[in-house]
N, C-alpha and C positions, 0 to 999 in steps of 0.2 A: 388578446396575444396569447394566452396559452393555448385556447382550443385552434388558433391556425399552427401554432406549432405541432400540438398533437395530429393536426390534420397532414404535415407535411411528412413525417416518418410513418404514418397508418397510409398516407395516399400509393407513396412511394408501395409500399409491402402490397396493397392491391394490383397495382398494376405489373408488378413481377411475378405475383401470383395467378393473375389474367394469363400473365403470357406464359407462363407456366403451363396451365393446362393447355394451350396449342401445341409448347414445345413437345407434350408427353405422349402425342397421338403418332410423333413421325420420328421421335429421337434415338429408334431402332435403325432407322435408314437412311441416317445420316453420313455423308462421305467424311472420309477423311479429308484435312484441309492443304493444299497445294501449293508451296511456299518455291518460288523460283522454278517453276514448271517443273518438280518433284515433288512425286507422291511419298506423303509420308505415313508409317505406319501406325497405327493407335499409341498413345500413350502410355506406358508404364505403371507411369504414379496415378497414386487417385487423384480423384479429383474434389476429395472432400478432405476436411481439416483433420493437421496430424492427430487426432484422439484416440487412435486404436484402431478406427473404423479401415474395412477391408478395403481392395483395390472393385474397381467393378463390377459387381456379381449382383444375376438376379437368380443366386442360388434357393432364395427365399427372403419374405421380409427381413424377418428378426436379425440377415445379417449383416442387415446395413448397421446395427447400431452397433457399439462399442463391447467388447467383453472383457471380465474381470483376469487379472494375472492369475495364471494357473499358481504362483508359488508366492512368497513374499518377497525370495529375492529378485524374480522377476519384475515387482513393483518399484526394483530401485533403478531399472533403467533407462535411461531418458538419452531420445534418438533428435525429438523435435521438439519445438517450442513456434506456438503461434504467434508471440508479441513481436519477434524478432522483425518478420518480414511480412505478416498477414498472409502468407503463404505456407504449404508442404514441404520449404526445403529444410533439407535436416542441418542439425547447430554445426557439427562437422566442416561445412561447407559454406557456414554464411561466416561472413566476418566481420560479425562485431562479439561483444562477450555477453552471451545471454545465462542465466542462473535457473535453473527448474527446481523446487521443492516437490516432487512426489508424492502421493495419499501416503504410500506406506512408509514414508519417512514421520510423516506427521501422526501418523499411528501407533508406531514403535516409540516413539518419544513421547507421544501423549500429550501433542501440540494440540492446544484448544483452541488459541489465538493466533493471528496470524502476526505477531508481533512476538512471539516464542517462536515458531514456523521460520522466519526468516534469520536467525541464527543463523541456519544454515547456510545463508549466502554470504561471501567474504564482501565485505565494503559498506554493510549496512547498520546501520544501528540505531536503537528505539529512543523516544524523547516520550513514551507512552506509562500513563499510571493506570490504573484499574478500571477506571472507567473509560475514558476515549481512546482510540486504539489506530489511528491514522496519522502518526507525527511520525517520520521517518529520515535520519539520514542516510545517503546514498554517495556512496563516494565525496564525503566530506557538505556536502548542499543537501535542504534539506525538502524533502517531498512530503504533499501533503494532498494531494490528489492520489485515490487509485482508481484503477482500471478494472472491470469488470465483463471479459470475454472478449474486450477490446475497445469498448464504451465507457468513458467518465460516467464517474458519480459526481463530476461537479464538485461544488463546494459543499453538497450536501451533509452534513456529518452524519457516518454511519456507528461513530460510538466505537465498542468492541467489536472486532470483526471477527468473525465465532468461523472456526474452520470444518462444523458439521457437515456441509456441504460442497466443499468444497473438492476436487480432483487432483489440482495441483497448483503449486503457485511458481510463479513466473514474474522475472526479474531479468528486465531489457540495461544494460547499463551505459551510459554515455546518452549523447541529446536523443530523444525517438520524436522530435516536432517534426520528422520528415513523413512519419507517418497519422500522427497523435495531434499535433497543433502543436498548443501550449503546453510544455511539461518544465521539469528542471532538467539541466544539463547533467545529474548524477545518475539519473535512472529512473525508470518508470517500471512499478507494480502492479502487473497484471493480474487476476484471480481465474482460474477457469471451475468453474461450477459441473457437479459431477450431471452425466447426462441418464437415459435412459440405456439400461445395458437388453444383452440379446437373448436374455433369458431370466425367469423369476429369482429374485435376488430380496429375502427378508433380512434384515441385523437388527437388533436391539443390544445395547451395550448399557449397563448399567456402573456407572462411577462412584466411591466413596475415597474419601481420604483426610489428609491433615486439616486439620483450620473448619472443620467443622463442611469438607467438599462435599457436596451430593451434583452428581451430575447423570442422566437421562439423554442416552444419544439414541437415532431413530436412522434407520437407512433400507426403504422400501422400494423394490422397483419391480417393472415385468412388463413384457407385450402383453398388448389385449388380442387373445386370440380370435374373438369375434370380428374385430377388424384390423385387417392385415395389414403390417408398415403401421401401427399405431401402438405406441409403448408409452410408459410414465415413469414417473420418477417423485420420491417425499422423500426428505432427507432433514432433519434437526436435531432442536437439542433443547432438553432445560436444566439449567444449572442454578444451584443454591449453596451460595459457601458463605463464610468468613473469610479473615482475614486476622495474619500476626501482629496487624497495624492498630493495635488499640481501639480510635473511635474511628478509623477512616481503614478506607477496601472495604471488600465482603457483597453483599447483595446477591441479586437474582436478573439472571439473564433468560432470554428464550429468543429460538429462532426457527421458522418453519418457512422451508423452502420446495414448492411442488413444480414439477418440469411434465409438463407432455411434449409430445414428439411424433409427428407424422412422415413417416419415409418409406413410400411405396415403392422407390426401388432408391439403387445407389445415384439414381441419377436428382433424385427430388428431397429437400427437405423443409419443414417447418416446425419448429422450435419456439416454445411457449413455457416463458418461465415468468415463479411470480417469489418476493421473497418479501416476511415480516419481522424483524428484529426490535425485541424490548429489551429494554434495562433499568435494573433501577438500584442505584448503587451509591457508596459514596465517595465522591472524586477526591482523591489524597492528593494532598497539597506540599508534601513531601517534607524534608528535614530543613532547616534554613543555615545558613549560612553566616561562620565565624571566620575573618580574615582571608585566609590563602586554601579553608576546606570546609566540610560541612561539620555542623556542628557536634563533637565529640560526647553524642549519647545515645544511650541505643537505638537501634534501627525501627523496632515495635512500637517506639513513643512516638505519639500521635499528639498534633496541639491542635487539635478539633476536641469538640462536645461531645455529649453523650446523646442531647438532643438535636444537634445537628440533622436536621430533613434528611431524607436521600433524596439523590436526583436522581434525574428519568432522563431515558433517549430513548423516541419511538423513531424508527425510520420502514417505511416498505418501496417497492421498485417492482415493475413486471416491464418483461423485457419479449421479444422476439427475435428470429434468425429465419430469413428465407431463403433459401440458396436452389436454385436451379444451371443443372448444367444443360447447357446449350447443343454440345456436343461433346463426343473424348477427350475435346483438350479446353475448353472453354466455358464459363462460370459466370454467373452473378449473384452475390449474395447481398442480400438487406437486412441491417442490425438496425433496431428500436431498444429503448430504454427511457421509462420516464422513474424517476429517482425523488422521494421527499420523506423530509426530518418535520413534522411536523411540532414535535415537541422535542427540543432539547433546553432542562430546568434543572437550571444549578444553585441552591441557596450552600455556601457555605460559610464557614470561620476563615479567613486567612491572616496571615501575616501581613503586616503594611508596615513596611520600611522607607520611617520616617527619618530614617538618619543614614546615612552613607553605607554604614556595616549591617544593616537592617536588624540586627539584634542593638540594644539602645548601648551607649557607653560602659555601663555595667559589665557586659559581658554576657549577663545572663538575661534578660528581663528584654520579653519577645512581645512586640503588637501585637495587637490582633484588631482584624474590622470583619462588620460583616459583609458579605459581595452577594451578587444573585446574576446570573445571567441567564439569556433567553434564546433560543434563534429559531425560526421558522425557513425552511428553506427547498427550493423545488428545482430537477435538473430535467430537461429534456435531450438525447442524444441520440444522434441517427448516422448511418452513413452508407452509403451503396458502393461494393467494388464491381470491380469486372477482370478477371483471372486468366489468361490465357496460355497454352505454351505451343511455342511453332519451333522451325529451328530456319534457320538466315545466317549467311554470312558465315558458314562455317560453324556455326553457332546453336547449341541449345539454351532456351529461351522461356525462361517464365513469365510471364508480362502480369505490372497491377497499375488499375488505374481504378481511383478512387474519389465520391465527394461525400464529406464527414459535415454536420452541424451541430454543434450541442449551447443551449441557452439554461442559464443558471440564475434564480432569481432567490434572495434571502434578505429577512430580515432578521436583525441581533441587535440585543437591549443589554447592556452593562451598568451593575448600579453599586454602590458602597451608602452604608448605613455611615452614622455621623461617629457615635461613639466609638472609642476604642477599651479593650479588653487584653490586658497584659498578662502575659503569665511567665512564669519563670522556667524554663527551656532544662534546666537541670531538677528542681522540685516542683512538677508542676502540681495545681491545685487546681481542679476542676468544678465546673457547676458555677463559674461565675458570670457565665451567658446567660441572658434570660433570654427566654423565646421569643420576645416582642423582637431582639435584635434580629433575626430572620425576616421579619415583616419589617421591620424598618430598614433593611435593605433593599428590599425587594422594590419598597416605594423611591430609595434611592435619595434619600433626608441628608448622606455626604456630598452623593456625587452619581450623577446619574447619565448615559450617553446611548443614544440609537442611531444605527445604521443601517440604510436602504443600500443595497447594489444587486443591478442588472451586469449581467456578461455574456457575452454572445461571443462566438465562433465560425465562420464559413471557411472552410479549407479545400484545396482541389491538389492531390499529390499522383506522382507520377513514378512509376519505379520497374526495372528490368534488369533480371538477373539469367548472366549469361553464363554456360561451361561451354569450352571449347579443351580439344584434347583430350577429355574427362579427369581433367587434373587443374586443370586453370577455371575457376570460378570468380566473376567480375559481377558487383552490386553495385549501382547506379540509383540515385532518386532524387527527386527535388519538390518542393512542394510551397505551395502558395497560401499564408492565409489574407485573410480579414476579419480583425477581432475590435470590437468596442467595449465600454465599460463604462457605465455612470454611478456615480456615487453618490448619495445623500448622507447628511448628518445632524443630529440633534443632542446638545447638551448642554448641561446647566451651566450657567454664567455665560452661556453664548452670546456676543452681543446686548453684553449690559443686561442680559436676564439674570434671574435667581433661581436655587437652585431647582425649582421643581418645574423649572420651563424648558422643559424638552421631552421628547414625546414622538412615539413609532408617524402620528400622521405631518410632523411636522421633517421629521427625517424623509417620507416619501415625496414631499411638497418638495424640500431639497432637492430631492433628486431628478425632479419633473424640471428644475428649472436651471439644475445646472449641466453644464457643458461634458457632451460626451466626448472621450478617449476615443481615437481610432488608432490602431495600433497596424501594420500592415507591414510584413515582412516574407524573406524567402527562406526556407529551410531546407538545407540541400545535405548527401549523403554520395562517400564513394566509399567502396573497398574493394579488396580482392583476397584470395583464396587459395594456394598453392600447394597442391598436395604432393609432398616429398615425396612420402612413401605411404603404401598404401593406406599404413596405420597413423602417418607426420603430417602435418596442414600447418603451414606457417599461413598468417594473415596478418593485414595494415586496413587500418579506415582511417577515415575521417567524417567529421559530421556536425552539425551546425545547431543551435537550440534560440528557440524561440517563447522565452517564458511571459509569464506576467507579475503586476503587484499589485495586489489587493489593497494597497495602503494609497495614502495621502498627504501630501505632505500638511504645515501648519493653516496654511493657506486656501485647504480645500481643495486643491487640483490633484487628478489621478498622479501616480507614477509612470513615467515611462515604462516600457518592457525590458525585462530581462534579456541579456545574450548571452550564449555562450557557446563555447569552442572545444574539440576532445581532437586529439590524434592520439589513436594507439595501434597499439603491433600487438603480438603473441604467438603464439605454439597451441592445435589444436589435437586431440590427439587419442587414440582407440588404444590404449595397450592391451587390452583383453578383448574377447567378447562380451560385449553388455556392459563396460568401463568407460570412462568417458572425463576427459582431465581438458582443464585450459590452462594458460598461463598468459596471462595480460599485462601488458606496457602500457599505461597512458598519462594523459595530460590534461586536464580543461581548467580553461580561465573564464569566467562570469563575470559582468558589467551590470549595474544596474541592479544592484542588492541593494532591497529595504531593511534598514535598522530602525528601532527606536529614536526619535528627537525628543534627547533628556530634557533640551529646553522647551518643548511643549508637551509636559505629560499630561497638563489639565484635557487636552483635546487629541490624547493618545494620536499623534501624528508620526510619521515618517521621515526619516530621509535616506538619502541613497551612500552606499560606503565605498564608494570605489570600484578597484577589480580584486576579485578572489582569484585563488589559482589552486588546485588539487592536481597531486601525481603522485605517480605510487605504481605499485605491483600486486596483484591477485592469483592467487592460485586457487583450482578450485577442483577438486573431484569425487564424480560420483558414478555409483554403478555396483553389477554385479562380480565381485573378485574369482567367487567360485558358486556354485549351484548351493551350497552351503553359507558364505559367505559374503557379506557387503559392505560397503563401504559411503559414507559421507565425507567431506572433509574440506577442510579450504582456511586458507591465509590470505592477510591485507597488509599491506605495508604501506600508510596513504601520510604524503607530508601536503596540508591543506593549511593556509593561510591567505592574511591579505596583502598584497601585491603594491595597491597603490591607494591610499588615503590620507586622510592630515596624519602627523607626526601623533604620535603618543604621549599621553602627559599623563606618569604612572603616580604624578601625588593627588593629580582629580582626574581620574578616570572616564566619572560618569558626569563631571561636571556640578558636585553637589556644594563645593566647598568652595567658598569665597575667591571669588577669582583676582582677587587684587592679589592675595598670598598665597595662593597656590596655581595660580595662572586658569589661564582657558578648560574647560572640556577637552580631552582630549582627543584624537582620530584614533584609527585601529593599524595602521602602518605596521605592519608587519607581526602583527597577531596571529594566532593559530586559530580556527574555527573550533567552535566549542564542540564537543561530546565527539572528536573525532580522536581516536586513538592514532598511535604511530603504527603500533602490531596490534592485533587482535587475527582470531582463530577458531576452529573449531573441528575434533577431530570424531565421527561416532561409528565404532564398527558390529556389524552383529555376526550372530552362529549359528545355524539350524543343528540339530543333532539329529531330527528325525527327517522326514520325505513329504513332497508333496502336502507342504504346509500344514502338518503335522506332527505331534510332539515338541518337544521341547526348542526352544530360542532364548537367547541370549544376547543382551549388546550393551556397551557403553561407552564415553566417550569423554572427553574436558571440551572445557569453552574458556578461553580465558585472551584478558585486554591488557595491555598497559594501561598507564594511567590517561586521561585527556583533561582539558581545560573545560570548566563547567558553565565559560563564560564567553563569548566574544573580543569582551575586553581584557580576559585572560587575569582574574582578580581571583579564582578559586581551581582548585584542581580536586577533580575527581580520582580517586586511588586505582592502581591497577588491580586485578583479580584474578581467580583460575577457579573454573566448577566441576564438579565432578557427576556426573548421573550416569546409572546404571538402568538396565531394564530385564526382566525373565518373563516367559510367554509360556504356557503349555498349551496344544490343541487337539481335541481327540473326537472325536463321534460319540454321540450317544442318540441310539435307537434315527440311526442316519442324520442328523444333525450336530453341524459342527460348532463345539464349546470350548470357547477360547477362556483360559486365566489370565491373566496379564498385572504384573507388576512393576513400579515407577518409582523408584528412587533418586529424585535431582536436590542437587548440592548438597552431596553426601557429606562432603568437610565443610558445610554450615560456613561457606565463606561470606563475608560481611561485604557488600558493596553495594555501588548506584545504577540502576541500568541508566539513567539519565538526567536532563534536569527539566525542569517546567518553565518551559518558555516560551508555549502558545497558549494554553487554556488558563491558570489560574492565576498567573502572574500579574503582580499590580507595578512595583519596578526594580531593578536591580539591584542589589544581584539577585541572583534566581534561588529558588531551591533546586534539591537534588531527591531524586525520586529513588527510594531504596528497594532492592530486589529481595526476594521470597526469602528465608532462610532454608534450612533442610524442610523438605517436605516427599511425603510418602502418599500415592494414590492407588489401590487396585481397583480393579473391573473384570466384568465377566459378560462375554461378548458370546450371543447365539445367534447363529446363522442356519437359516432353514429355508 
C-alpha cells in the first residue's frame, strides 16, 4: 500500500516533467489567449508563487530566484500569502482574514519555535510544553494538523516546530476546507520554508542565554555557476538548553533542512526539499490544579524525578514542487510530501487523578504513576493544480482547479504502571521513584492501550477569483471530499482479558476487521472585496468546513465528521505604503465536537459535545511605518462557548461523584471553551538608528491576555497576565562581512503565568494540568553574514 501511494505522487510529477520538456521548446512562441473574439495582452502578473520572485523575465537564471529584503524594515512588509487562495492574489484583495509572520519578525524577537512566533497572530493560543509543539487554538477551536508549503503533515508528530528553516508562517483564519479538505473551522497554520536565493549568502548565528541556553543556527544558499538556473539552500539549528522547571523541560534538538531548486527560466521550476528533526527532552506535565486554580506553588517546581528518562522524538520528510507554465497565463503545479515519525518515545512520571480534585482530599498529596507513550506514523500528501488568468464577462479572472490526496497511518501505544508514588506538592521529597517504575510503565502493568489508525482523503476543488471595474473582487469556490478512516484498538481487560492482553498486533487485527467510516462532503466558500478608497477595502465572506474525528465511541465506532460554518466581515487597509491592517468580525459554529467520555475512561472513548460557537473581533497591523520604524500589533476579542448540549451539573461536572447524591455527570451547555481568553493582544515596535541595515536597532513591546477557563467543564481558571519584551542589535561591516550582535530580553517584568493546559499529550483524566510560562530570560547572539 505504501509503495502504491508513493508512486501516485511520483508518477504525477514524472508526467508533468515530461510535458514541461516539450513545452520548453515552444514556450516563447505561444500566442496569447483570445476570449470572446478579443485578443488579450500578456498578463502583468507573475505566474510564479508570491515568494518575492520577479515577473517573467530572462535577464539571467539567478533572477528566477527570490532575493533577501534590503533592510530589516522591508522584511516586515507583507503583501501576499499563498495559503488563502493558492494563487498570487494580494492580501488586500482577498475576502478572508490571513495573517503572516515574516522571517524578520522571528529574527528580531528571537522566536526559535512556531509557538513563540504565533503570539504575533490574533486569536491563536498555544497548549504546548517544551517537547510537543503543534497543539494550538485558533479562534477558540483546537488545531493539530500543521501544513508545510500547502501540504499536510497529517497525523505525523513533528515535535517542537523549529523556525530555523522558515521564511514565514501564514495563518488562514476560518474554515479552509475548500482548498485543504479536512480542517478545523478556526483556521489553518501553513509553514512556508526558505528557498534558494538569487545570490550567495552564508549566515552563522551563535546564541547563548539564561538556563544554559546554547544554540547554533546556520543558513547557507548560493546559485551554482556551473549549472545555470540551479541553486541550493541548507538551513538548520542545533540547540542545547536547560530549564527553569526543576526536573522538567530542557534538552537538545537538531534540525537539518536542505533544498535544491532548478529554474532554467521563469517558466519552469523543480524544487526538492528534505528535513530531519530530532529532539531529546523532558516532557513537562505542568502544575496540578486545586479547586478553581492551579496549585499555589512556585512555577519552577516540578513533580517529576531526576531519574525520569528523557523523551525522544524523531521525524523526517522529503518533498518536491514541480511548476510548469504553459504560456504567459496558465501553469500547472504538482506537489508531493512524504513525512514520517518513526519514534515518539515518552516515559514519564505523571500525576494520576484518583479523586475528583486530582490532589488528595488533604489538599497537598499528589498521586503519581509511571506513564509511557510510543507512536510511529507516516503520511503521503500530494496535489496537482491548474491555474490560469483570462478575461470574460467584463472581468479579469484567476481560475484554479485542483486534485489532492492524503494518506496517513499511525500506531500508538499508551501504558501505565501499577504502583503509585505520592508526593507533597508544598514540601516535595524527591528520589522516591525507583528506576523500575519506568520499565513498569513501559510494559503496562497497570493498564495498556494500543491503537492503529488509517485515514485517507481525496478531494476535487474549483475556485474562481474575478475583478470588475478594478475595485470589485469576488471569490467563489467549492470542494468535494471523499474521506475514510479505519480504527483498531486493543487494551487491557478488553473482552474479559487480563492486564497484559493487549498488543500492537491485536490493534492492527482489530483495524483490519473493523468497518471503515466513509465521510463525504461539500465545502463551499464565497466572498467579496470592494475598494471604497485606494487605501481601504471592505470585505465579507461565507465558508464551511469539513473536519475529522480521530476518536471513537465506547463501542469502538468512529465518530462522525465535524462540521463548521463561518460568516465574516471586515476592513482591509494600507494606511501607509508597506503597512497593512485588517479588522475582522466573525462568527463560527461547529458541530460534531468530541470530548472525553468520562463514563468509559478505561477505553479512552469519546463522545460528541453538541454545538459550539465562537464569535468576536480581531485586529492586526504589520509593516513599515517609516524606513526606520516597523510595527507588529494584534488584538482579539473572542466569546467561545457551548450553545447546545446537556445541562451543566456543577456538583458533579466530571461524573466522579455518587450520582444518587450529586446527580448524573453534567453536560457542557453554556460553558466557555478552554484556553480562550476574552481579550488578548500584542504590540511590538522597532526603530533603526542606522542606514541600510547597519547600525543600532532597538525594539520592544507588550503581550497580554485576560483570564481563561482551563478546561471545558469550567472548573478552574488560568489567570490573566501581561509580559514585556525588548531587544537591541548592532550591525557593522568587518572586512566585508556583516557582523551583528543582538540581545533579547523576554518577560522583563517576570510575569507569573501559564501558556495553556495539557489537554492532549500527558493528561490522564481531568482536571487538567497548567503549563507554566518561562520567567525572565535573556539571550545574546552573534551573527556573521558573508
